[in-house]
C-alpha positions in Angstrom: -20.3 7.8 0.6 -18.6 5.2 3.6 -17.1 7.0 6.4 -15.5 4.8 9.5 -14.2 6.3 12.5 -11.9 4.8 15.3 -13.5 1.4 14.5 -12.3 -1.3 16.6 -12.5 -5.2 16.7 -11.4 -7.9 18.9 -12.1 -11.2 18.7 -11.4 -12.9 22.5 -7.9 -11.2 23.1 -6.8 -10.8 19.2 -7.4 -7.9 18.2 -7.9 -7.4 14.6 -9.0 -3.6 13.5 -7.0 -0.9 16.1 -8.8 2.2 15.7 -9.2 2.2 11.9 -10.5 5.5 10.2 -11.3 5.6 6.6 -13.3 7.8 4.0 -14.4 6.4 0.9 -16.0 9.0 -1.3 -18.5 8.8 -3.8 -17.7 7.1 -6.9 -14.5 5.2 -8.3 -12.7 1.9 -7.4 -11.3 1.2 -4.0 -8.9 -1.6 -3.3 -8.7 -2.7 0.4 -5.3 -4.6 0.6 -3.0 -6.1 3.1 -1.5 -9.6 4.4 -3.7 -13.0 5.3 -5.1 -11.4 9.2 -4.9 -7.5 8.1 -8.6 -7.0 9.1 -9.6 -6.8 5.7 -12.3 -8.8 5.2 -13.3 -7.5 9.4 -13.2 -4.2 8.0 -16.3 -5.3 4.9 -17.8 -7.5 7.3 -18.4 -4.5 9.8 -19.5 -2.2 6.9 -22.5 -4.6 6.0 -23.5 -5.0 9.4 -22.3 -8.4 9.8 -19.6 -8.1 12.4 -20.3 -5.6 15.3 -17.3 -3.7 16.1 -16.3 -3.3 20.4 -15.7 0.6 19.4 -16.2 3.3 16.5 -19.2 4.3 14.2 -19.6 3.6 10.1 -22.0 5.4 8.5 -22.7 4.3 4.5 -24.4 6.2 1.9 -25.2 9.2 4.9 -26.5 6.5 7.2 -25.3 5.6 10.9 -25.9 1.5 10.0 -26.5 1.2 13.8 -29.7 3.0 13.8 -31.0 0.9 10.4 -30.3 -1.7 8.6 -32.2 -0.6 5.5 -28.8 0.9 3.8 -27.9 -2.7 3.0 -31.0 -3.0 0.3 -28.2 -0.5 -1.4 -25.4 -2.8 -1.6 -24.6 -5.2 -3.7 -22.5 -7.9 -1.9 -19.9 -10.8 -3.6 -18.8 -12.3 -0.5 -14.9 -14.3 -0.5 -16.7 -18.0 0.1 -20.5 -18.0 -1.0 -22.2 -20.8 1.1 -25.1 -21.6 -1.3 -27.5 -24.7 -0.5 -26.1 -28.0 -2.3 -29.7 -29.3 -3.2 -30.6 -26.2 -5.1 -30.2 -25.7 -8.8 -28.9 -22.6 -10.2 -32.0 -21.1 -11.8 -33.6 -21.7 -8.7 -31.3 -19.3 -6.2 -31.1 -16.7 -8.9 -35.5 -16.8 -8.8 -35.0 -17.1 -5.3 -32.8 -13.9 -5.0 -34.9 -11.9 -7.0 -38.0 -12.7 -5.2 -36.0 -11.3 -2.1 -34.4 -8.3 -3.6 -36.6 -7.1 -6.7 -37.3 -7.5 -10.2 -34.5 -7.4 -12.6 -33.8 -8.3 -16.6 -29.9 -8.1 -16.1 -29.8 -11.7 -14.7 -30.4 -12.9 -18.3 -27.9 -11.1 -19.8 -24.9 -12.2 -17.1 -26.2 -15.7 -17.5 -25.0 -15.3 -21.4 -22.0 -13.4 -20.8 -20.4 -16.2 -18.3 -21.9 -18.9 -20.2 -24.1 -20.4 -17.7 -27.5 -21.8 -19.6 -25.8 -25.4 -19.4 -25.7 -25.3 -15.6 -29.4 -23.3 -15.1 -30.6 -27.0 -14.0 -27.6 -28.2 -12.1 -27.5 -28.4 -8.5 -24.8 -26.2 -6.8 -23.6 -29.0 -4.9 -21.9 -29.8 -8.4 -20.3 -26.9 -10.1 -16.6 -26.8 -9.8 -15.3 -23.2 -7.8 -14.6 -21.2 -10.7 -18.4 -21.8 -12.1 -20.0 -21.4 -8.0 -18.0 -18.1 -8.7 -19.7 -16.9 -12.1 -23.1 -17.2 -10.3 -21.9 -15.1 -7.4 -21.1 -12.8 -9.7 -24.5 -13.0 -11.8 -26.2 -12.6 -8.5 -24.1 -9.3 -7.2 -24.3 -7.4 -10.4 -27.9 -8.3 -11.4 -29.0 -5.2 -9.0 -28.6 -1.6 -9.5 -26.8 -0.4 -5.8 -25.0 2.2 -5.4 -22.3 1.1 -3.9 -20.5 -2.6 -4.9 -18.2 -4.8 -2.6 -16.1 -7.2 -4.1 -14.4 -9.8 -1.5 -11.7 -11.4 -3.6 -13.9 -11.4 -6.7 -11.2 -13.4 -9.4 -10.6 -16.5 -7.5 -11.6 -19.4 -9.6 -11.5 -17.5 -12.9 -10.5 -18.5 -16.2 -9.0 -15.9 -18.2 -12.2 -15.3 -20.4 -14.6 -15.0 -17.4 -11.6 -12.7 -15.3 -12.0 -10.5 -18.4 -15.7 -9.8 -18.2 -15.3 -9.4 -14.5 -13.2 -6.6 -15.7 -15.6 -5.0 -18.0 -18.1 -5.2 -15.7 -16.2 -3.5 -12.9 -15.5 -0.6 -15.1 -19.0 -0.4 -16.3 -20.4 -0.1 -13.3 -17.7 2.7 -12.4 -18.5 5.0 -15.6 -22.1 4.7 -14.2 -20.7 6.2 -10.9 -20.8 3.6 -8.9 -18.8 3.2 -5.8 -17.1 -0.4 -5.9 -14.5 -1.9 -2.8 -12.7 -4.7 -4.1 -10.1 -6.8 -2.0 -7.9 -9.0 -3.4 -4.2 -10.8 -3.2 -3.8 -10.6 -7.1 -1.9 -7.2 -7.2 -1.9 -7.2 -11.4 -5.7 -7.5 -11.0 -5.7 -4.3 -8.4 -3.2 -2.3 -10.7 -5.4 -2.4 -13.5 -8.9 -1.4 -11.9 -8.1 0.5 -8.4 -8.1 4.1 -8.5 -6.9 4.2 -4.9 -6.0 1.4 -2.7 -6.0 1.4 1.4 -3.5 -1.1 2.4 -4.1 -2.3 6.0 -1.8 -3.6 8.5 -2.0 -5.4 12.0 -5.3 -4.0 11.8 -4.7 -0.2 10.9 -4.2 1.9 7.8 -0.8 2.0 7.0 -1.6 4.2 3.5 -4.5 5.2 1.4 -4.0 7.0 -2.1 -3.1 6.4 -5.4 -0.8 3.4 -6.5 1.5 6.1 -7.7 1.4 7.8 -4.6 2.5 4.1 -3.0 5.8 3.9 -5.2 6.8 7.4 -4.4 6.5 7.0 -0.7 8.4 3.4 -0.9 10.5 4.7 -3.4 10.1 2.1 -5.4 9.7 0.9 -9.3 6.7 -1.0 -9.5 2.8 -1.6 -7.7 4.3 -5.4 -6.8 7.9 -4.1 -5.4 6.2 -1.4 -3.3 3.7 -3.6 -1.4 6.7 -5.9 -0.8 8.9 -3.0 0.6 5.9 -2.3 3.1 5.9 -6.3 4.0 9.7 -6.2 4.6 10.2 -2.8 6.7 7.5 -4.2 9.1 8.8 -7.5 9.4 11.5 -6.8 10.1 
């Protein structure tokens, strides 16, 4: 599904990714974790073609992404910060995305699910962060793509919306989708992820299941396992 080989990325002299090798197979939920500055968002943006690496190759759905941008139509992406035009109304934004990406009726179901009906005529600049995130989720899940990438999807969500998000993710997994998530909420990751990839200083420190990580770090629970990696590598 996604294959990353020897990926290097520098911003000026700052090495953000230092030779990342990663294979994500089809189907299942993969969480990319790591402290701030570890290269998580850069890796995701490289997979999306939004960041050009200095070195290395990325294949998505069997296509080398240097050769064509067509693969992007098969990805649904939720960015960490959605910069919507402030003067656009919610319903205008949804219509614009549908016009760009193709027909779907799923938007109506998702608008109902997240209680967005009262906000459809409101301008995006007037919305709270949590409501913007719900709009963001609708835009991401209203299409039917084999690969879904969610960068910090829980930001600003109330408990009920978070529950709906988890249900959507679980449903897409049952449908055979591949879902890549970054999050700093460990309880959320533990609940949804089949496998985790832990990035540290631009390199992959660990890839495997949460139970394998607990065994490797000799820790009783997930949060202590993550804390142990960070403590041991900053000692």
